[in-house]
PQR file with spaces between the fields and no chain letter, atoms N, CA, C, O and H, PARSE charges and radii, in Angstrom:
ATOM       1  N    UNK     1      -9.492    0.939   12.266 -0.4000 1.5000
ATOM       2  CA   UNK     1      -8.236    0.332   11.830 -0.0000 2.0000
ATOM       3  C    UNK     1      -7.234    0.413   12.998  0.5500 1.7000
ATOM       4  O    UNK     1      -6.362   -0.448   13.117 -0.5500 1.4000
ATOM       5  N    UNK     2      -7.346    1.405   13.833 -0.4000 1.5000
ATOM       6  CA   UNK     2      -6.402    1.566   15.003 -0.0000 2.0000
ATOM       7  C    UNK     2      -6.375    0.412   15.954  0.5500 1.7000
ATOM       8  O    UNK     2      -5.430    0.288   16.733 -0.5500 1.4000
ATOM       9  H    UNK     2      -8.055    2.104   13.737  0.4000 1.0000
ATOM      10  N    UNK     3      -7.419   -0.481   15.924 -0.4000 1.5000
ATOM      11  CA   UNK     3      -7.445   -1.611   16.798 -0.0000 2.0000
ATOM      12  C    UNK     3      -6.642   -2.764   16.202  0.5500 1.7000
ATOM      13  O    UNK     3      -6.457   -3.787   16.861 -0.5500 1.4000
ATOM      14  H    UNK     3      -8.186   -0.380   15.291  0.4000 1.0000
ATOM      15  N    UNK     4      -6.185   -2.624   15.027 -0.4000 1.5000
ATOM      16  CA   UNK     4      -5.393   -3.756   14.360 -0.0000 2.0000
ATOM      17  C    UNK     4      -3.973   -3.673   14.944  0.5500 1.7000
ATOM      18  O    UNK     4      -3.304   -2.655   14.767 -0.5500 1.4000
ATOM      19  H    UNK     4      -6.335   -1.793   14.491  0.4000 1.0000
ATOM      20  N    UNK     5      -3.504   -4.716   15.632 -0.4000 1.5000
ATOM      21  CA   UNK     5      -2.220   -4.719   16.302 -0.0000 2.0000
ATOM      22  C    UNK     5      -1.182   -5.590   15.662  0.5500 1.7000
ATOM      23  O    UNK     5      -0.012   -5.576   16.043 -0.5500 1.4000
ATOM      24  H    UNK     5      -4.048   -5.543   15.776  0.4000 1.0000
ATOM      25  N    UNK     6      -1.639   -6.384   14.640 -0.4000 1.5000
ATOM      26  CA   UNK     6      -0.670   -7.323   13.986 -0.0000 2.0000
ATOM      27  C    UNK     6       0.141   -6.496   12.948  0.5500 1.7000
ATOM      28  O    UNK     6      -0.317   -5.453   12.481 -0.5500 1.4000
ATOM      29  H    UNK     6      -2.590   -6.395   14.331  0.4000 1.0000
ATOM      30  N    UNK     7       1.333   -6.980   12.607 -0.4000 1.5000
ATOM      31  CA   UNK     7       2.052   -6.286   11.533 -0.0000 2.0000
ATOM      32  C    UNK     7       1.270   -6.556   10.184  0.5500 1.7000
ATOM      33  O    UNK     7       0.674   -7.609    9.957 -0.5500 1.4000
ATOM      34  H    UNK     7       1.705   -7.828   12.987  0.4000 1.0000
ATOM      35  N    UNK     8       1.337   -5.520    9.345 -0.4000 1.5000
ATOM      36  CA   UNK     8       0.603   -5.573    8.094 -0.0000 2.0000
ATOM      37  C    UNK     8       1.465   -4.958    6.958  0.5500 1.7000
ATOM      38  O    UNK     8       2.280   -4.055    7.150 -0.5500 1.4000
ATOM      39  H    UNK     8       1.821   -4.665    9.529  0.4000 1.0000
ATOM      40  N    UNK     9       1.218   -5.515    5.797 -0.4000 1.5000
ATOM      41  CA   UNK     9       1.888   -4.941    4.589 -0.0000 2.0000
ATOM      42  C    UNK     9       0.842   -4.371    3.694  0.5500 1.7000
ATOM      43  O    UNK     9      -0.093   -5.062    3.289 -0.5500 1.4000
ATOM      44  H    UNK     9       0.557   -6.249    5.641  0.4000 1.0000
ATOM      45  N    UNK    10       0.998   -3.060    3.369 -0.4000 1.5000
ATOM      46  CA   UNK    10       0.054   -2.397    2.552 -0.0000 2.0000
ATOM      47  C    UNK    10       0.807   -1.986    1.214  0.5500 1.7000
ATOM      48  O    UNK    10       1.840   -1.317    1.251 -0.5500 1.4000
ATOM      49  H    UNK    10       1.757   -2.499    3.698  0.4000 1.0000
ATOM      50  N    UNK    11       0.262   -2.402    0.097 -0.4000 1.5000
ATOM      51  CA   UNK    11       0.888   -2.228   -1.146 -0.0000 2.0000
ATOM      52  C    UNK    11      -0.008   -1.317   -2.050  0.5500 1.7000
ATOM      53  O    UNK    11      -1.206   -1.547   -2.212 -0.5500 1.4000
ATOM      54  H    UNK    11      -0.577   -2.945    0.066  0.4000 1.0000
ATOM      55  N    UNK    12       0.645   -0.282   -2.620 -0.4000 1.5000
ATOM      56  CA   UNK    12      -0.105    0.550   -3.594 -0.0000 2.0000
ATOM      57  C    UNK    12       0.696    0.653   -4.843  0.5500 1.7000
ATOM      58  O    UNK    12       1.927    0.624   -4.823 -0.5500 1.4000
ATOM      59  H    UNK    12       1.619   -0.096   -2.488  0.4000 1.0000
ATOM      60  N    UNK    13      -0.026    0.778   -5.960 -0.4000 1.5000
ATOM      61  CA   UNK    13       0.622    1.079   -7.247 -0.0000 2.0000
ATOM      62  C    UNK    13       0.624    2.585   -7.371  0.5500 1.7000
ATOM      63  O    UNK    13      -0.392    3.238   -7.131 -0.5500 1.4000
ATOM      64  H    UNK    13      -1.025    0.802   -5.977  0.4000 1.0000
ATOM      65  N    UNK    14       1.767    3.138   -7.747 -0.4000 1.5000
ATOM      66  CA   UNK    14       1.973    4.597   -7.771 -0.0000 2.0000
ATOM      67  C    UNK    14       1.024    5.252   -8.871  0.5500 1.7000
ATOM      68  O    UNK    14       0.667    6.427   -8.785 -0.5500 1.4000
ATOM      69  H    UNK    14       2.592    2.608   -7.942  0.4000 1.0000
ATOM      70  N    UNK    15       0.663    4.452   -9.857 -0.4000 1.5000
ATOM      71  CA   UNK    15      -0.178    4.997  -10.922 -0.0000 2.0000
ATOM      72  C    UNK    15      -1.696    4.689  -10.809  0.5500 1.7000
ATOM      73  O    UNK    15      -2.455    4.874  -11.760 -0.5500 1.4000
ATOM      74  H    UNK    15       0.954    3.498   -9.927  0.4000 1.0000
ATOM      75  N    UNK    16      -2.077    4.246   -9.693 -0.4000 1.5000
ATOM      76  CA   UNK    16      -3.595    3.943   -9.507 -0.0000 2.0000
ATOM      77  C    UNK    16      -4.445    5.170   -9.614  0.5500 1.7000
ATOM      78  O    UNK    16      -4.031    6.268   -9.241 -0.5500 1.4000
ATOM      79  H    UNK    16      -1.461    4.096   -8.921  0.4000 1.0000
ATOM      80  N    UNK    17      -5.628    4.983  -10.122 -0.4000 1.5000
ATOM      81  CA   UNK    17      -6.508    6.061  -10.226 -0.0000 2.0000
ATOM      82  C    UNK    17      -7.634    5.931   -9.084  0.5500 1.7000
ATOM      83  O    UNK    17      -8.551    6.749   -9.004 -0.5500 1.4000
ATOM      84  H    UNK    17      -5.964    4.091  -10.425  0.4000 1.0000
ATOM      85  N    UNK    18      -7.504    4.910   -8.263 -0.4000 1.5000
ATOM      86  CA   UNK    18      -8.474    4.659   -7.211 -0.0000 2.0000
ATOM      87  C    UNK    18      -8.184    5.506   -6.001  0.5500 1.7000
ATOM      88  O    UNK    18      -9.125    5.832   -5.277 -0.5500 1.4000
ATOM      89  H    UNK    18      -6.759    4.246   -8.328  0.4000 1.0000
ATOM      90  N    UNK    19      -7.015    5.869   -5.739 -0.4000 1.5000
ATOM      91  CA   UNK    19      -6.623    6.684   -4.638 -0.0000 2.0000
ATOM      92  C    UNK    19      -5.363    7.463   -4.892  0.5500 1.7000
ATOM      93  O    UNK    19      -4.732    7.271   -5.931 -0.5500 1.4000
ATOM      94  H    UNK    19      -6.251    5.604   -6.328  0.4000 1.0000
ATOM      95  N    UNK    20      -4.967    8.331   -3.994 -0.4000 1.5000
ATOM      96  CA   UNK    20      -3.710    8.985   -4.089 -0.0000 2.0000
ATOM      97  C    UNK    20      -2.682    8.273   -3.175  0.5500 1.7000
ATOM      98  O    UNK    20      -2.648    8.475   -1.961 -0.5500 1.4000
ATOM      99  H    UNK    20      -5.480    8.487   -3.150  0.4000 1.0000
ATOM     100  N    UNK    21      -1.831    7.414   -3.835 -0.4000 1.5000
ATOM     101  CA   UNK    21      -0.969    6.529   -2.950 -0.0000 2.0000
ATOM     102  C    UNK    21      -0.209    7.250   -1.804  0.5500 1.7000
ATOM     103  O    UNK    21      -0.087    6.713   -0.704 -0.5500 1.4000
ATOM     104  H    UNK    21      -1.859    7.249   -4.821  0.4000 1.0000
ATOM     105  N    UNK    22       0.276    8.419   -2.069 -0.4000 1.5000
ATOM     106  CA   UNK    22       1.105    9.145   -0.999 -0.0000 2.0000
ATOM     107  C    UNK    22       0.168    9.487    0.172  0.5500 1.7000
ATOM     108  O    UNK    22       0.544    9.301    1.329 -0.5500 1.4000
ATOM     109  H    UNK    22       0.177    8.856   -2.963  0.4000 1.0000
ATOM     110  N    UNK    23      -1.019    9.972   -0.106 -0.4000 1.5000
ATOM     111  CA   UNK    23      -1.932   10.371    0.940 -0.0000 2.0000
ATOM     112  C    UNK    23      -2.415    9.039    1.684  0.5500 1.7000
ATOM     113  O    UNK    23      -2.498    9.014    2.912 -0.5500 1.4000
ATOM     114  H    UNK    23      -1.325   10.123   -1.046  0.4000 1.0000
ATOM     115  N    UNK    24      -2.718    7.976    0.918 -0.4000 1.5000
ATOM     116  CA   UNK    24      -3.189    6.726    1.564 -0.0000 2.0000
ATOM     117  C    UNK    24      -2.060    6.211    2.351  0.5500 1.7000
ATOM     118  O    UNK    24      -2.302    5.767    3.473 -0.5500 1.4000
ATOM     119  H    UNK    24      -2.651    7.996   -0.080  0.4000 1.0000
ATOM     120  N    UNK    25      -0.869    6.215    1.906 -0.4000 1.5000
ATOM     121  CA   UNK    25       0.243    5.693    2.774 -0.0000 2.0000
ATOM     122  C    UNK    25       0.479    6.503    3.997  0.5500 1.7000
ATOM     123  O    UNK    25       0.843    5.948    5.034 -0.5500 1.4000
ATOM     124  H    UNK    25      -0.672    6.576    0.995  0.4000 1.0000
ATOM     125  N    UNK    26       0.301    7.706    3.936 -0.4000 1.5000
ATOM     126  CA   UNK    26       0.484    8.609    5.142 -0.0000 2.0000
ATOM     127  C    UNK    26      -0.666    8.226    6.142  0.5500 1.7000
ATOM     128  O    UNK    26      -0.421    8.108    7.343 -0.5500 1.4000
ATOM     129  H    UNK    26       0.006    8.157    3.094  0.4000 1.0000
ATOM     130  N    UNK    27      -1.916    8.034    5.631 -0.4000 1.5000
ATOM     131  CA   UNK    27      -3.012    7.638    6.502 -0.0000 2.0000
ATOM     132  C    UNK    27      -2.808    6.323    7.142  0.5500 1.7000
ATOM     133  O    UNK    27      -3.088    6.161    8.330 -0.5500 1.4000
ATOM     134  H    UNK    27      -2.115    8.130    4.655  0.4000 1.0000
ATOM     135  N    UNK    28      -2.308    5.329    6.367 -0.4000 1.5000
ATOM     136  CA   UNK    28      -2.035    4.052    6.930 -0.0000 2.0000
ATOM     137  C    UNK    28      -0.913    4.107    8.030  0.5500 1.7000
ATOM     138  O    UNK    28      -1.011    3.437    9.058 -0.5500 1.4000
ATOM     139  H    UNK    28      -2.080    5.461    5.402  0.4000 1.0000
ATOM     140  N    UNK    29       0.130    4.912    7.781 -0.4000 1.5000
ATOM     141  CA   UNK    29       1.157    5.069    8.809 -0.0000 2.0000
ATOM     142  C    UNK    29       0.629    5.708   10.070  0.5500 1.7000
ATOM     143  O    UNK    29       1.114    5.391   11.156 -0.5500 1.4000
ATOM     144  H    UNK    29       0.209    5.456    6.945  0.4000 1.0000
ATOM     145  N    UNK    30      -0.367    6.614    9.973 -0.4000 1.5000
ATOM     146  CA   UNK    30      -1.004    7.156   11.124 -0.0000 2.0000
ATOM     147  C    UNK    30      -1.855    6.192   11.878  0.5500 1.7000
ATOM     148  O    UNK    30      -1.836    6.158   13.109 -0.5500 1.4000
ATOM     149  H    UNK    30      -0.761    6.872    9.091  0.4000 1.0000
ATOM     150  N    UNK    31      -2.613    5.397   11.142 -0.4000 1.5000
ATOM     151  CA   UNK    31      -3.611    4.527   11.769 -0.0000 2.0000
ATOM     152  C    UNK    31      -3.060    3.142   12.143  0.5500 1.7000
ATOM     153  O    UNK    31      -3.551    2.526   13.089 -0.5500 1.4000
ATOM     154  H    UNK    31      -2.628    5.425   10.143  0.4000 1.0000
ATOM     155  N    UNK    32      -2.085    2.663   11.443 -0.4000 1.5000
ATOM     156  CA   UNK    32      -1.447    1.287   11.665 -0.0000 2.0000
ATOM     157  C    UNK    32       0.027    1.512   11.939  0.5500 1.7000
ATOM     158  O    UNK    32       0.829    1.402   11.012 -0.5500 1.4000
ATOM     159  H    UNK    32      -1.686    3.164   10.675  0.4000 1.0000
ATOM     160  N    UNK    33       0.422    1.818   13.154 -0.4000 1.5000
ATOM     161  CA   UNK    33       1.907    2.020   13.315 -0.0000 2.0000
ATOM     162  C    UNK    33       2.797    0.818   12.993  0.5500 1.7000
ATOM     163  O    UNK    33       3.976    0.973   12.674 -0.5500 1.4000
ATOM     164  H    UNK    33      -0.230    1.907   13.907  0.4000 1.0000
ATOM     165  N    UNK    34       2.244   -0.324   13.077 -0.4000 1.5000
ATOM     166  CA   UNK    34       3.074   -1.547   12.767 -0.0000 2.0000
ATOM     167  C    UNK    34       3.071   -1.975   11.297  0.5500 1.7000
ATOM     168  O    UNK    34       3.617   -3.014   10.925 -0.5500 1.4000
ATOM     169  H    UNK    34       1.287   -0.450   13.336  0.4000 1.0000
ATOM     170  N    UNK    35       2.448   -1.151   10.494 -0.4000 1.5000
ATOM     171  CA   UNK    35       2.283   -1.487    9.035 -0.0000 2.0000
ATOM     172  C    UNK    35       3.592   -1.039    8.266  0.5500 1.7000
ATOM     173  O    UNK    35       4.240   -0.043    8.588 -0.5500 1.4000
ATOM     174  H    UNK    35       2.004   -0.307   10.796  0.4000 1.0000
ATOM     175  N    UNK    36       3.889   -1.824    7.288 -0.4000 1.5000
ATOM     176  CA   UNK    36       4.889   -1.427    6.292 -0.0000 2.0000
ATOM     177  C    UNK    36       4.110   -1.008    5.013  0.5500 1.7000
ATOM     178  O    UNK    36       3.227   -1.736    4.561 -0.5500 1.4000
ATOM     179  H    UNK    36       3.363   -2.633    7.027  0.4000 1.0000
ATOM     180  N    UNK    37       4.430    0.110    4.468 -0.4000 1.5000
ATOM     181  CA   UNK    37       3.767    0.498    3.309 -0.0000 2.0000
ATOM     182  C    UNK    37       4.805    0.548    2.160  0.5500 1.7000
ATOM     183  O    UNK    37       5.920    1.047    2.310 -0.5500 1.4000
ATOM     184  H    UNK    37       5.148    0.701    4.835  0.4000 1.0000
ATOM     185  N    UNK    38       4.382    0.017    1.042 -0.4000 1.5000
ATOM     186  CA   UNK    38       5.216    0.017   -0.207 -0.0000 2.0000
ATOM     187  C    UNK    38       4.463    0.570   -1.381  0.5500 1.7000
ATOM     188  O    UNK    38       3.327    0.164   -1.629 -0.5500 1.4000
ATOM     189  H    UNK    38       3.476   -0.389    0.921  0.4000 1.0000
ATOM     190  N    UNK    39       5.038    1.453   -2.089 -0.4000 1.5000
ATOM     191  CA   UNK    39       4.386    2.071   -3.221 -0.0000 2.0000
ATOM     192  C    UNK    39       5.246    1.703   -4.413  0.5500 1.7000
ATOM     193  O    UNK    39       6.424    2.059   -4.442 -0.5500 1.4000
ATOM     194  H    UNK    39       5.961    1.783   -1.888  0.4000 1.0000
ATOM     195  N    UNK    40       4.685    0.982   -5.428 -0.4000 1.5000
ATOM     196  CA   UNK    40       5.417    0.514   -6.619 -0.0000 2.0000
ATOM     197  C    UNK    40       5.264    1.440   -7.796  0.5500 1.7000
ATOM     198  O    UNK    40       4.155    1.578   -8.312 -0.5500 1.4000
ATOM     199  H    UNK    40       3.728    0.693   -5.404  0.4000 1.0000
ATOM     200  N    UNK    41       6.312    2.078   -8.246 -0.4000 1.5000
ATOM     201  CA   UNK    41       6.241    2.943   -9.378 -0.0000 2.0000
ATOM     202  C    UNK    41       5.930    2.119  -10.695  0.5500 1.7000
ATOM     203  O    UNK    41       6.387    0.997  -10.910 -0.5500 1.4000
ATOM     204  H    UNK    41       7.213    1.966   -7.828  0.4000 1.0000
ATOM     205  N    UNK    42       5.115    2.801  -11.527 -0.4000 1.5000
ATOM     206  CA   UNK    42       4.792    2.210  -12.851 -0.0000 2.0000
ATOM     207  C    UNK    42       3.626    1.189  -12.755  0.5500 1.7000
ATOM     208  O    UNK    42       3.216    0.644  -13.780 -0.5500 1.4000
ATOM     209  H    UNK    42       4.743    3.712  -11.352  0.4000 1.0000
ATOM     210  N    UNK    43       3.077    0.918  -11.518 -0.4000 1.5000
ATOM     211  CA   UNK    43       2.034   -0.003  -11.401 -0.0000 2.0000
ATOM     212  C    UNK    43       0.716    0.728  -11.048  0.5500 1.7000
ATOM     213  O    UNK    43       0.749    1.763  -10.382 -0.5500 1.4000
ATOM     214  H    UNK    43       3.410    1.361  -10.685  0.4000 1.0000
ATOM     215  N    UNK    44      -0.383    0.220  -11.468 -0.4000 1.5000
ATOM     216  CA   UNK    44      -1.672    0.796  -11.153 -0.0000 2.0000
ATOM     217  C    UNK    44      -2.441   -0.052  -10.112  0.5500 1.7000
ATOM     218  O    UNK    44      -1.858   -0.695   -9.239 -0.5500 1.4000
ATOM     219  H    UNK    44      -0.411   -0.621  -12.008  0.4000 1.0000
ATOM     220  N    UNK    45      -3.785   -0.017  -10.257 -0.4000 1.5000
ATOM     221  CA   UNK    45      -4.611   -0.687   -9.221 -0.0000 2.0000
ATOM     222  C    UNK    45      -4.511   -2.213   -9.222  0.5500 1.7000
ATOM     223  O    UNK    45      -4.632   -2.881   -8.195 -0.5500 1.4000
ATOM     224  H    UNK    45      -4.259    0.505  -10.966  0.4000 1.0000
ATOM     225  N    UNK    46      -4.290   -2.711  -10.401 -0.4000 1.5000
ATOM     226  CA   UNK    46      -4.116   -4.215  -10.526 -0.0000 2.0000
ATOM     227  C    UNK    46      -2.636   -4.535  -10.371  0.5500 1.7000
ATOM     228  O    UNK    46      -1.995   -4.994  -11.317 -0.5500 1.4000
ATOM     229  H    UNK    46      -4.193   -2.169  -11.236  0.4000 1.0000
ATOM     230  N    UNK    47      -2.104   -4.299   -9.210 -0.4000 1.5000
ATOM     231  CA   UNK    47      -0.675   -4.404   -8.973 -0.0000 2.0000
ATOM     232  C    UNK    47      -0.166   -5.731   -8.763  0.5500 1.7000
ATOM     233  O    UNK    47       1.002   -5.957   -9.078 -0.5500 1.4000
ATOM     234  H    UNK    47      -2.625   -3.926   -8.442  0.4000 1.0000
ATOM     235  N    UNK    48      -0.919   -6.688   -8.249 -0.4000 1.5000
ATOM     236  CA   UNK    48      -0.444   -8.022   -7.962 -0.0000 2.0000
ATOM     237  C    UNK    48       0.271   -8.723   -9.021  0.5500 1.7000
ATOM     238  O    UNK    48       1.284   -9.364   -8.744 -0.5500 1.4000
ATOM     239  H    UNK    48      -1.868   -6.504   -7.994  0.4000 1.0000
ATOM     240  N    UNK    49      -0.196   -8.649  -10.264 -0.4000 1.5000
ATOM     241  CA   UNK    49       0.463   -9.263  -11.439 -0.0000 2.0000
ATOM     242  C    UNK    49       1.635   -8.494  -11.958  0.5500 1.7000
ATOM     243  O    UNK    49       2.334   -8.948  -12.864 -0.5500 1.4000
ATOM     244  H    UNK    49      -1.019   -8.128  -10.489  0.4000 1.0000
ATOM     245  N    UNK    50       1.867   -7.305  -11.382 -0.4000 1.5000
ATOM     246  CA   UNK    50       2.998   -6.454  -11.876 -0.0000 2.0000
ATOM     247  C    UNK    50       4.227   -6.545  -10.971  0.5500 1.7000
ATOM     248  O    UNK    50       5.277   -6.013  -11.329 -0.5500 1.4000
ATOM     249  H    UNK    50       1.299   -6.936  -10.646  0.4000 1.0000
ATOM     250  N    UNK    51       4.134   -7.203   -9.809 -0.4000 1.5000
ATOM     251  CA   UNK    51       5.264   -7.385   -8.924 -0.0000 2.0000
ATOM     252  C    UNK    51       5.922   -8.708   -9.244  0.5500 1.7000
ATOM     253  O    UNK    51       5.329   -9.762   -9.015 -0.5500 1.4000
ATOM     254  H    UNK    51       3.280   -7.635   -9.518  0.4000 1.0000
ATOM     255  N    UNK    52       7.145   -8.678   -9.774 -0.4000 1.5000
ATOM     256  CA   UNK    52       7.819   -9.965  -10.225 -0.0000 2.0000
ATOM     257  C    UNK    52       7.894  -11.012   -9.096  0.5500 1.7000
ATOM     258  O    UNK    52       7.747  -12.203   -9.370 -0.5500 1.4000
ATOM     259  H    UNK    52       7.627   -7.822   -9.961  0.4000 1.0000
ATOM     260  N    UNK    53       8.109  -10.616   -7.886 -0.4000 1.5000
ATOM     261  CA   UNK    53       8.249  -11.596   -6.771 -0.0000 2.0000
ATOM     262  C    UNK    53       6.940  -12.164   -6.321  0.5500 1.7000
ATOM     263  O    UNK    53       6.935  -13.135   -5.564 -0.5500 1.4000
ATOM     264  H    UNK    53       8.228   -9.648   -7.663  0.4000 1.0000
ATOM     265  N    UNK    54       5.778  -11.592   -6.761 -0.4000 1.5000
ATOM     266  CA   UNK    54       4.437  -12.044   -6.365 -0.0000 2.0000
ATOM     267  C    UNK    54       3.884  -12.981   -7.333  0.5500 1.7000
ATOM     268  O    UNK    54       2.852  -13.584   -7.039 -0.5500 1.4000
ATOM     269  H    UNK    54       5.782  -10.804   -7.376  0.4000 1.0000
ATOM     270  N    UNK    55       4.496  -13.182   -8.531 -0.4000 1.5000
ATOM     271  CA   UNK    55       3.973  -13.990   -9.571 -0.0000 2.0000
ATOM     272  C    UNK    55       4.294  -15.459   -9.374  0.5500 1.7000
ATOM     273  O    UNK    55       3.908  -16.291  -10.195 -0.5500 1.4000
ATOM     274  H    UNK    55       5.334  -12.692   -8.770  0.4000 1.0000
């Protein structure tokens, strides 16, 4: 992942059971310095349909 140099957006649902969003976001920040990480409260793993602006 460290070889990725383009800006990236990483989105997590705060209620996901697939990963721990806070730990995953910290790892992304370490590995992808140009990434923006957003954690959405109240959303789980199927987050895309839960973000109003993405519908």
